[in-house]
C-alpha positions in Angstrom: 65.6 27.3 9.8 65.6 26.3 13.5 62.1 24.1 14.3 59.7 21.9 11.9 56.8 21.8 13.7 55.2 18.0 12.6 51.6 17.7 12.2 50.2 14.2 11.5 46.8 14.1 11.5 43.3 12.1 10.2 39.8 13.6 9.6 40.5 16.6 12.0 37.3 19.1 12.3 39.7 22.0 13.1 42.9 21.2 11.9 42.4 24.9 9.4 41.8 26.7 13.1 45.0 25.3 14.8 47.0 26.3 12.0 45.5 29.9 12.3 46.8 29.6 15.7 50.4 28.6 15.0 50.8 31.3 12.2 49.8 34.2 14.6 51.8 33.4 17.7 55.0 31.6 15.8 57.2 34.4 16.0 60.9 32.7 15.0 62.5 30.5 12.0 59.1 28.3 12.3 58.6 25.8 9.5 55.2 23.7 9.6 54.4 20.3 8.0 51.2 18.8 7.6 50.3 15.7 6.9 46.8 14.0 5.7 47.2 11.3 6.3 44.4 9.2 4.1 41.6 12.1 3.9 41.3 15.7 2.5 40.0 18.6 4.3 36.5 20.0 3.1 36.3 22.9 3.3 39.2 23.3 1.9 42.1 24.2 4.0 42.1 28.3 4.4 45.5 29.1 5.2 48.1 29.4 2.8 51.2 30.5 3.1 55.6 29.7 2.3 56.0 28.1 5.9 53.7 25.4 5.8 53.7 22.7 3.3 51.4 20.1 3.3 51.6 16.5 2.8 49.0 14.0 1.3 48.4 10.3 1.6 46.1 8.9 -0.1 45.9 5.8 2.0 46.5 6.4 6.2 49.7 5.6 7.1 48.9 5.8 10.8 50.1 8.7 13.4 53.4 7.5 14.3 54.4 6.9 10.5 53.1 9.9 9.5 55.4 12.0 12.1 58.5 10.3 10.7 57.3 11.1 7.3 57.2 15.0 8.2 60.0 14.7 10.3 62.2 13.1 7.2 61.2 16.3 5.4 61.7 18.9 7.9 64.3 21.1 7.9 64.3 22.8 11.4 67.3 21.6 13.8 65.2 21.1 15.8 61.3 19.2 16.0 58.0 19.5 17.9 55.9 16.8 17.0 51.7 18.5 18.0 48.1 16.8 17.3 46.2 18.4 14.4 43.9 20.5 17.9 46.2 22.7 19.4 46.7 26.6 20.3 49.9 28.1 21.1 51.3 30.9 23.9 52.5 34.1 21.3 55.8 33.0 20.5 55.9 29.6 22.0 58.6 28.7 18.8 60.9 31.1 20.7 60.5 30.7 24.1 61.0 27.1 23.6 64.2 27.6 21.3 65.4 29.5 24.5 65.2 27.3 26.9 67.1 24.4 24.8 70.1 27.2 24.9 69.9 27.0 29.0 69.0 23.1 29.2 71.1 21.6 25.7 70.4 19.4 23.4 70.1 16.1 25.2 66.5 17.3 25.9 63.3 16.3 25.0 61.0 19.6 26.1 57.2 20.3 26.1 55.3 23.5 27.1 52.8 23.2 29.9 50.1 21.6 28.8 46.3 23.5 29.6 43.1 22.8 28.2 41.2 24.2 24.8 38.0 25.0 24.6 37.8 24.8 20.6 34.3 25.0 20.4 30.5 25.5 20.8 27.4 24.1 18.7 25.1 26.9 18.0 21.6 26.1 17.3 19.0 28.6 14.8 17.4 29.0 17.9 20.4 30.3 20.0 20.9 27.5 22.2 24.5 26.7 22.5 25.9 23.5 23.2 29.4 22.6 25.0 31.5 20.8 22.0 31.1 17.1 21.2 29.6 15.6 18.5 27.3 16.9 15.8 23.7 17.1 15.6 20.5 18.8 16.0 19.9 20.9 18.7 18.6 18.7 21.9 16.6 21.9 23.1 14.6 22.1 20.2 15.7 19.8 17.2 16.9 23.1 15.3 19.6 22.5 13.1 23.4 23.3 14.7 26.4 25.6 13.8 30.2 25.4 14.9 31.0 28.4 16.7 34.5 28.9 17.3 35.8 29.3 21.0 39.5 29.1 21.1 39.8 29.5 24.9 43.2 28.2 26.7 42.1 27.2 30.0 43.8 28.8 33.2 45.2 25.4 34.9 48.3 24.5 34.2 50.0 20.6 34.1 53.6 19.9 33.4 54.5 17.6 35.7 53.2 13.8 34.8 53.7 10.1 35.1 52.7 7.0 34.5 51.5 3.4 36.6 52.8 -0.6 36.3 50.8 -1.2 33.2 52.7 1.9 31.7 48.9 3.9 31.5 49.8 7.6 31.5 49.3 9.3 34.9 48.9 12.9 35.3 51.0 13.8 38.8 50.5 16.6 40.5 52.5 15.4 43.4 55.8 15.7 41.8 55.6 19.6 41.1 55.7 19.8 44.6 58.0 18.0 45.6 61.0 20.7 46.7 63.5 19.2 44.5 61.3 20.1 41.5 60.1 23.9 43.2 63.9 24.2 43.2 63.7 23.8 39.1 62.1 27.2 38.5 60.3 27.8 35.6 61.7 24.5 33.6 60.5 21.3 35.2 61.8 18.1 35.4 59.0 15.4 34.2 59.0 11.5 34.5 56.1 11.3 32.0 54.4 13.4 29.0 51.5 13.6 27.7 51.9 12.6 23.8 50.2 15.6 21.9 52.9 18.0 22.1 57.3 17.5 22.3 60.4 19.1 21.0 63.5 17.7 20.4 66.4 17.9 17.8 66.0 16.2 14.8 69.0 14.1 15.0 67.9 13.1 18.7 64.4 12.0 16.9 66.2 9.6 14.6 68.4 8.5 17.0 66.4 7.4 19.2 63.7 6.1 16.9 61.3 8.4 19.5 58.3 7.4 17.4 58.7 3.7 16.3 56.3 2.2 13.9 56.9 -0.7 16.2 53.7 0.6 18.2 50.7 0.5 16.4 49.4 3.7 15.5 47.7 4.9 18.5 49.1 4.7 22.1 52.0 4.7 24.3 53.3 7.8 22.6 54.1 10.4 25.6 55.7 7.0 27.4 57.8 6.0 24.8 59.2 9.1 24.5 59.9 10.0 27.8 61.1 6.4 28.7 63.5 6.6 25.7 64.5 10.3 26.5 65.1 9.4 30.4 67.0 6.0 29.9 69.6 7.1 26.9 71.2 9.8 29.7 68.9 12.4 28.0 66.3 14.5 30.6 62.6 15.4 29.7 61.5 19.1 31.1 58.4 20.9 30.7 59.4 24.6 30.6 56.5 26.7 32.5 57.7 29.9 30.3 55.1 29.0 27.7 52.0 26.5 27.3 50.0 25.0 24.3 46.2 24.1 24.9 45.0 20.5 23.8 41.1 19.6 23.3 40.9 16.9 24.5 38.7 14.3 22.1 36.3 11.6 24.0 33.6 9.3 21.9 31.1 11.8 22.2 32.9 13.9 19.4 32.2 10.6 17.2 35.4 9.1 18.0 39.3 9.8 18.1 40.8 11.0 14.6 42.6 7.4 13.8 41.8 4.5 15.2 42.4 3.6 18.9 41.1 0.2 19.8 41.5 -1.0 23.3 42.8 -4.3 22.2 46.0 -2.4 20.4 46.8 0.1 23.1 46.7 -2.6 25.4 49.6 -4.8 23.0 51.4 -1.2 22.9 51.6 -0.9 26.6 52.8 -4.8 27.1 55.8 -3.6 24.0 56.6 -0.7 26.8 56.6 -3.4 29.9 59.1 -5.7 27.3 60.9 -2.9 26.5 61.5 -0.2 29.4 60.5 -2.1 32.5 62.5 -5.6 31.5 65.3 -3.4 30.3 65.3 -4.5 26.4 65.6 -1.4 24.6 69.7 -1.2 23.5 69.9 2.1 23.4 69.8 2.2 27.4 72.5 3.2 29.6 69.5 2.7 32.5 68.2 0.4 34.0 64.4 1.3 34.4 64.5 1.3 38.3 67.0 4.0 38.0 64.2 5.9 36.6 62.0 4.8 39.6 64.4 5.9 42.1 65.1 9.4 40.3 61.2 10.2 40.4 60.0 7.7 43.6 56.5 7.7 42.1 54.7 6.3 45.4 52.6 5.0 45.4 52.0 3.3 41.6 55.5 1.4 42.0 55.6 -0.4 45.3 52.4 -2.4 47.2 50.0 -1.7 44.8 47.3 -0.1 47.9 43.7 -1.7 47.6 41.1 0.2 46.3 37.4 0.3 48.4 34.2 2.3 48.8 32.0 3.1 51.7 28.3 4.0 51.0 26.5 6.4 53.4 22.5 7.0 52.7 19.5 7.8 55.4 17.1 5.4 53.3 14.4 8.3 53.0 15.8 9.0 49.0 12.1 7.8 46.6 13.6 4.5 45.7 12.4 5.4 42.0 15.9 6.8 42.3 18.0 5.6 45.2 17.5 1.5 43.4 18.9 2.2 39.7 21.6 4.7 41.9 22.4 1.9 44.0 23.0 -0.8 40.5 24.9 1.5 38.7 27.5 1.7 42.2 27.4 -2.2 42.4 27.7 -2.2 37.9 30.6 -0.4 37.9 32.4 -1.3 41.0 32.1 -4.7 40.0 33.7 -3.5 37.3 36.7 -2.3 38.8 36.5 -5.4 41.9 35.9 -2.4 44.5 34.3 -3.4 47.6 31.6 -1.9 48.8 30.5 -1.4 52.8 27.0 0.4 53.0 25.8 2.3 55.9 22.4 2.9 56.6 19.5 3.4 59.2 17.5 0.3 57.7 18.8 -3.0 57.4 20.1 -3.2 53.7 21.3 -5.8 51.2 24.0 -3.8 49.7 27.8 -4.3 49.5 30.1 -6.6 50.6 28.5 -5.2 54.4 26.4 -3.4 55.5 26.3 -1.2 59.1 22.9 -0.1 60.4 21.9 2.1 63.3 18.2 2.1 63.3 17.9 4.3 66.9 19.3 6.9 65.5 17.2 10.1 63.5 18.7 11.4 60.2 20.8 14.6 61.0 24.9 15.7 60.4 25.8 13.9 63.6 24.5 10.7 62.7 26.2 11.1 58.8 29.0 11.2 60.1 28.6 8.5 62.5 27.4 6.3 59.3 31.0 7.5 57.7 33.0 6.7 60.7 30.8 3.1 60.8 31.4 2.2 57.4 35.2 3.3 57.1 35.5 1.4 60.7 34.0 -1.7 58.8 36.6 -1.4 55.4 40.0 -3.1 54.8 40.5 -1.6 52.2 43.6 1.5 51.9 42.2 3.4 49.5 38.4 4.7 50.1 35.6 6.1 47.7 32.7 7.9 49.2 29.7 7.4 47.6 26.2 8.9 48.1 22.7 7.8 47.5 21.8 10.6 44.6 25.0 10.5 42.4 25.1 8.3 38.9 28.7 7.1 39.3 30.6 6.5 36.2 33.4 3.5 36.2 36.2 5.6 35.2 35.9 8.0 38.7 37.3 4.5 40.4 40.4 4.6 37.8 42.3 7.2 40.1 44.5 6.5 42.5 45.7 8.7 44.9 49.3 10.4 44.7 49.9 11.2 48.3 48.6 9.6 51.6 47.7 12.6 53.4 46.0 14.5 50.6 42.4 14.5 50.0 41.4 14.4 46.8 38.3 15.3 44.9 36.7 14.8 41.3 35.5 17.8 39.5 34.3 15.9 36.4 31.4 16.3 38.1 27.8 17.6 36.7 24.7 18.7 38.5 21.8 17.2 36.1 18.0 18.0 37.4 15.9 14.8 37.2 13.4 16.7 35.9 14.1 18.6 33.1 17.6 17.5 32.1 19.4 20.7 33.0 23.4 20.4 33.5 26.0 22.8 35.2 29.5 22.0 35.6 32.5 24.0 36.9 36.0 24.3 36.6 36.2 22.9 40.7 33.4 21.2 42.7 34.4 19.8 45.9 32.4 17.5 47.2 31.8 14.6 49.8 30.4 13.1 47.6 33.2 12.8 45.0 36.1 12.3 47.5 39.0 9.4 47.4 41.5 9.4 50.6 43.6 7.0 52.2 41.1 5.2 55.0 43.7 6.5 58.0 43.6 9.3 56.7 39.5 9.9 56.4 39.1 7.9 59.7 41.6 10.4 61.7 39.7 13.7 59.6 35.8 11.9 60.6 37.2 11.1 63.8 37.8 14.8 64.6 34.6 15.6 62.9 32.0 14.1 64.6 33.8 15.3 67.8 33.5 18.5 66.4 29.9 18.6 65.6 29.2 17.2 68.8 30.6 19.8 70.8 29.6 22.4 68.6 27.1 21.8 66.2 27.1 21.7 62.7 29.7 24.4 60.7 28.1 24.0 57.4 30.7 22.0 55.8 30.9 18.4 54.7 34.2 18.5 53.2 37.8 19.0 55.1 38.7 22.0 55.9 42.0 23.9 56.1 43.5 20.6 54.9 45.8 19.6 51.6 43.3 19.2 48.8 44.0 17.5 45.5 41.9 17.3 42.6 41.4 14.6 39.2 38.8 14.4 36.2 37.6 11.1 35.8 37.5 10.5 31.8 33.4 9.9 32.2 32.0 12.7 34.2 29.5 11.7 37.5 26.1 12.6 37.3 24.7 14.4 40.2 20.9 14.0 40.6 19.2 17.2 41.9 15.8 16.4 42.7 13.5 17.4 45.5 15.5 16.3 48.5 18.8 17.1 48.0 20.5 17.6 51.3 22.3 21.3 49.8 20.9 23.5 47.3 21.3 23.8 44.0 22.8 26.7 42.0 21.3 27.1 38.3 23.4 30.5 37.6 26.8 31.7 38.3 24.8 35.3 39.9 24.3 32.9 43.1 27.3 32.7 44.4 29.3 34.4 46.6 31.7 33.1 45.7 32.6 33.8 42.3 35.5 31.4 41.9 33.2 28.6 42.7 31.8 29.4 39.5 34.5 29.7 37.0 34.4 27.5 34.1 30.7 27.6 34.2 28.9 25.2 31.1 25.7 24.6 30.8 24.0 22.5 28.4 20.9 20.0 28.2 20.3 16.4 28.1 23.7 15.5 26.9 27.0 15.2 28.4 30.5 14.3 27.2 30.9 10.4 27.3 27.6 10.0 28.1 25.6 11.2 25.0 22.1 11.4 25.3 21.5 10.9 29.2 17.9 11.0 29.0 17.8 7.1 29.3 19.4 7.4 32.4 16.9 10.0 34.0 14.0 8.1 32.1 15.4 5.4 35.2 14.4 7.7 38.0 11.7 8.9 36.4 
């Protein structure tokens, strides 16, 4: 037996579909060990196969303990821990084993990561709603049923890091470094996303890779990566294959395993104690060695300060504008982010208000306002905020990886204020969701202002021919579409001239991931 797949599970609504996917896609000498940790699937699992072993715990042991329980029964030379809500590439097991022949066994390896669109809710009248919490159709009140989509989205992630608090971070900048590009299809990564990783069974136990000294959930990827790197091994992303993970949110009715933030924080503190403070006894490298190897700036040098600028022509109906401003103040206060506002009329908003009472609304005026706000901010990193976007507090958790790149939050839903109709695409590079270092923004805005002054407006609000990056906040921003929007809204993929801009089209009404029912938000502005 070469590979044992370990699946700790609790209250997994698509475990049966995950097992079907595994059976369809494994091509090697591979077994699957499933731990039903304090639960029994209803309906029962339907895939009886000699390659599957079911382990039942009447009382839940916790995710780490359940994984260790499966590892002790594993027969394979290698073990791969996965979550119970994943899909896989054809022959992923053989492709991973082939890669170990190249890297050697002193490695923890993961396939490249995709996002899994597992299912939709469809009501008896045919209305379709993106995966989330079960309920009745928000459009007609009819009963809903689960319709499996099982689509692995194309975007690949394969380099990851963590910040000073040991909080996991996606880090696309690693992949662009010359030393990473030179590694070809087997790329080193500082950290991992803990839903899938593979190593030898001997190393698994030698490094206590899934320590029960941690609470059941949280810090899995950081723990695995630090123990591998600091013990003299390497962490590798295998771009020859992939897996897709369904990212669960509270909109699903909670996580399979309980994950109170207080216990996650305790796990992070244990990581800091063991790894940052060099107290893990099996380390042959210092933690500084790991930082020197990956140079995860700006997370580890002097921490950049965050701020925001808010610009408005003061012509938006106060029924919309006032709740938006209140939400911005609430969200930024939570994150200790000062806001500099720029307006055509005097406003008591933010730590400082810059106003241009003699100017009339227009494109040149808009960039004059942005320039004034930037020049009066003292923060290193700036979030651009507009008067008709409902910003999530999680929007402000982002920190740019590169001082020369303009980043855009792509987790944005355009929502019709009157009907609640909501649409989202994979890529939404809007000025209202931009985050960039202040000095980089200043240079661009000054050039943009001169360009408009000389040649007129070119219809592009966002930087063109400039390095761009993206992120997705945990909770989406809500772009309120109303009668006075500066730009038109496209409510159908057919309205896009460039069809690439409609990729990933999702359409729902009145309920969004992480927000749930948004009618109370919309009612504030109606």
